[in-house]
TILUM-769159 format. One line per 10 residues: number of its first residue (from 1); their letters; for each residue x, y, z of C-alpha. Coordinates in steps of 0.2 Angstrom, whole numbers. Example, Ala and Ser with C-alpha at 12.3 -4.5 7.8 and 13.67 -1.06 7.14 Angstrom:
TILUM-769159
1	as	62,-22,39 | 68,-5,36 .
***
This chain:
TILUM-769159
1	mpfyyklrkg	-129,109,143 | -121,109,126 | -130,103,111 | -125,87,103 | -137,87,88 | -123,84,75 | -119,67,83 | -127,54,72 | -134,38,79 | -125,22,72 .
11	dpvdtriagr	-109,32,66 | -94,23,75 | -85,39,78 | -100,49,84 | -104,34,95 | -87,35,103 | -89,54,106 | -106,51,114 | -98,38,126 | -83,49,130 .
21	llllkdglkr	-94,64,133 | -103,54,146 | -86,49,154 | -82,68,154 | -98,72,163 | -95,59,176 | -77,64,178 | -80,82,181 | -92,77,195 | -80,65,203 .
31	ngvpeknidr	-66,78,202 | -76,90,213 | -82,102,200 | -99,108,208 | -115,109,199 | -119,126,192 | -133,136,201 | -143,151,197 | -136,164,209 | -126,158,224 .
41	tllvatwnir	-109,155,217 | -98,158,202 | -87,145,194 | -72,154,186 | -59,144,176 | -43,148,166 | -37,137,152 | -23,138,139 | -30,129,124 | -14,125,114 .
51	efdsanygar	-14,136,98 | -33,137,97 | -33,135,82 | -18,132,71 | -14,119,57 | 0,111,67 | -2,93,68 | -18,95,58 | -33,106,62 | -44,101,76 .
61	dkeclfyiae	-59,90,71 | -76,90,78 | -72,77,92 | -61,87,102 | -72,103,100 | -86,93,108 | -75,89,123 | -69,106,124 | -86,113,124 | -92,100,137 .
71	iissfdlvai	-78,106,149 | -81,124,147 | -100,122,150 | -96,116,167 | -91,133,172 | -99,151,171 | -84,161,165 | -68,154,157 | -52,164,152 | -44,156,137 .
81	qevrddlkal	-26,159,132 | -18,155,115 | -33,159,104 | -26,162,87 | -30,173,73 | -42,160,65 | -58,160,76 | -67,146,67 | -64,133,81 | -69,146,95 .
91	nevvkilggw	-85,150,85 | -89,131,83 | -86,128,102 | -98,142,106 | -111,136,94 | -110,119,103 | -112,128,120 | -128,136,115 | -135,153,111 | -134,160,129 .
101	wryivtdvte	-115,159,128 | -105,174,123 | -87,178,121 | -76,194,122 | -59,193,112 | -45,204,109 | -37,208,92 | -22,198,87 | -6,203,96 | 6,209,82 .
111	gkrgnkerma	24,204,80 | 34,188,81 | 33,188,100 | 14,190,100 | 13,173,91 | -3,178,82 | -12,176,99 | -28,183,106 | -35,183,124 | -53,178,126 .
121	fifdsrkirf	-67,176,140 | -81,164,136 | -96,166,148 | -113,160,152 | -124,176,149 | -138,168,160 | -126,169,175 | -114,183,172 | -115,199,162 | -102,211,154 .
131	dglagevvip	-102,226,164 | -95,239,152 | -76,239,155 | -64,231,142 | -46,235,139 | -29,228,134 | -15,232,147 | -2,244,140 | 12,248,152 | 15,267,154 .
141	pvedskgkti	33,274,152 | 43,280,167 | 42,299,169 | 50,312,179 | 42,323,192 | 37,335,177 | 29,321,167 | 43,320,154 | 47,302,148 | 64,296,154 .
151	qpsnqlyrtp	62,278,150 | 50,270,138 | 42,254,145 | 43,237,137 | 26,229,133 | 22,212,137 | 24,199,123 | 6,195,123 | -5,209,128 | -15,205,144 .
161	fmvgfrsgwf	-34,208,143 | -45,215,157 | -64,215,157 | -77,221,170 | -90,208,174 | -105,207,187 | -113,191,194 | -125,193,208 | -119,205,221 | -101,203,214 .
171	kfvictahia	-94,216,203 | -76,213,198 | -62,216,185 | -54,200,178 | -37,201,169 | -30,186,158 | -12,184,154 | 0,173,144 | 17,177,151 | 33,174,141 .
181	ygkgvaddpe	41,157,143 | 59,163,140 | 73,151,141 | 64,137,150 | 72,139,167 | 63,142,183 | 66,160,186 | 69,167,169 | 72,186,169 | 60,190,155 .
191	reeeieelvk	46,181,164 | 50,189,180 | 50,206,172 | 33,203,163 | 25,196,179 | 31,211,190 | 26,224,177 | 9,217,176 | 5,214,194 | 11,232,199 .
201	flvrkrneey	1,239,185 | -15,230,191 | -12,236,209 | -10,254,203 | -26,253,193 | -36,245,207 | -31,258,219 | -36,273,208 | -49,284,215 | -61,279,200 .
211	awsknwlllg	-57,261,199 | -70,251,191 | -71,239,205 | -60,235,221 | -62,216,216 | -48,211,204 | -44,193,198 | -28,189,189 | -27,173,180 | -19,164,165 .
221	dfnifkpedk	-3,155,160 | 11,162,169 | 23,149,165 | 28,147,183 | 37,131,187 | 33,129,205 | 26,139,220 | 44,142,228 | 50,151,212 | 53,170,212 .
231	tfriitengf	40,171,197 | 27,165,209 | 32,176,224 | 31,191,214 | 12,189,212 | 9,186,231 | 22,199,237 | 12,212,228 | -4,209,237 | -12,196,227 .
241	vipdklqklp	-19,180,236 | -18,163,228 | -29,150,236 | -18,136,245 | -28,123,236 | -22,129,219 | -4,132,225 | -2,113,227 | -9,108,209 | 2,107,194 .
251	snasrnkhyd	-8,112,178 | 2,106,163 | -3,90,155 | 13,81,161 | 8,86,179 | 25,93,184 | 23,112,182 | 12,126,190 | 11,136,174 | -7,142,177 .
261	qiafltdsin	-13,152,192 | -29,161,198 | -25,176,210 | -36,188,219 | -34,206,225 | -50,211,234 | -58,217,250 | -74,207,248 | -65,190,249 | -52,186,262 .
271	kedldcqkag	-39,172,261 | -48,161,274 | -64,162,263 | -54,158,247 | -46,143,256 | -63,137,260 | -70,138,243 | -69,123,231 | -55,124,218 | -45,112,207 .
281	vfnfynyvyt	-37,107,191 | -46,95,179 | -36,81,170 | -47,77,155 | -34,65,148 | -41,52,161 | -57,52,151 | -53,57,133 | -39,54,121 | -32,42,134 .
291	lddrhffedq	-16,31,129 | -28,17,126 | -37,27,113 | -23,31,102 | -27,17,89 | -43,26,85 | -33,41,78 | -19,32,68 | -26,38,52 | -28,56,58 .
301	mgeayltseg	-10,56,64 | -4,49,48 | 14,46,42 | 21,57,56 | 15,45,69 | 23,30,60 | 40,37,55 | 52,49,61 | 66,56,50 | 62,43,37 .
311	kpreerskin	63,28,50 | 49,18,58 | 45,23,75 | 47,11,89 | 32,9,100 | 38,20,114 | 41,34,101 | 23,32,94 | 16,34,112 | 27,49,115 .
321	yystkwrtyq	21,57,98 | 3,54,102 | 3,59,121 | 15,74,120 | 12,81,103 | -3,76,93 | -17,75,106 | -11,91,114 | -15,100,98 | -32,92,99 .
331	msdhlpmwve	-36,96,117 | -21,105,125 | -5,103,134 | -13,113,149 | -27,108,160 | -41,119,165 | -39,127,183 | -55,133,192 | -62,140,208 | -79,143,215 .
341	lkvdfgeeyl	-83,160,222 | -98,166,232 | -108,180,224 | -123,181,235 | -119,193,249 | -137,198,252 | -138,191,270 | -122,199,275 | -128,216,268 | -145,214,278 .
351	rnktltgqp	-136,210,294 | -124,225,292 | -140,236,291 | -146,230,308 | -140,238,325 | -137,221,333 | -133,210,319 | -148,199,323 | -164,197,312 .
***
């Protein structure tokens, strides 16, 4: 239930925003996103919000921030990748969401490869609570039997972030990552190495004697092209389970890549349970910033929309600039991926305490 107080009655832009917000609300329902409840299930999502926020193609305005907040509000916990050093847009989204929403964010990853990025979790504190654990993933060096370093480890370009949360009966560690894109081929060696280092690290942490929890979620932007690729198999071959429903859903705005994933390593939830849970990818471009809407934004797009290299753009070029460039820096070039998880195990616990399994 975001707050829309800043929308003014009679203002043509605000009137459009109000109408599109109603379309978004209806679209989320039509696309199977369940209504939130108090204590039965948990709605978890991952969303790479493109350069959130940078000045490329102009800073985000209030219109897209209302839409982003509306989408996030449909879930209980959202992992956000590509949060940049400037947190103004993130803070504005949280303000729209309401005072019970919280976020936990990393510091900026240093160096050119880090791309000034942070990792963030935004969550509804009425439903889920931070349980005390937070840390960035640092890959340890290779050591010999005596503990002497024989090979320093390369760190991931953008440092993954893992946090301990609790919702209802479900205590878990969740890790968000943004894996290197590399050279733009299906099985890039850098991407493979990063994914493998990360999943093996998490498996080791989960299997430690004093692990925070035995329930681990790994999600984010893995830049995976398709489920048949080695980059995908590395995740599943190391014990993580990805629901079948999500394996079939491309998550980029062009709907041809499986960049984003949600994977599980847990004793509490088996694969059959995961495959029965509701899950999906939400294409918000069916409702906001549609191709038919582009004339509303001509002034905002400016001269770059009208010309390229000093020459007037043809209509097809204008459409391409709007659809693949400008609007993706307002919303994103990724679509949010989500899954519903059961968090009320009270009945199972009680049945396990009886001798016969009957009330």
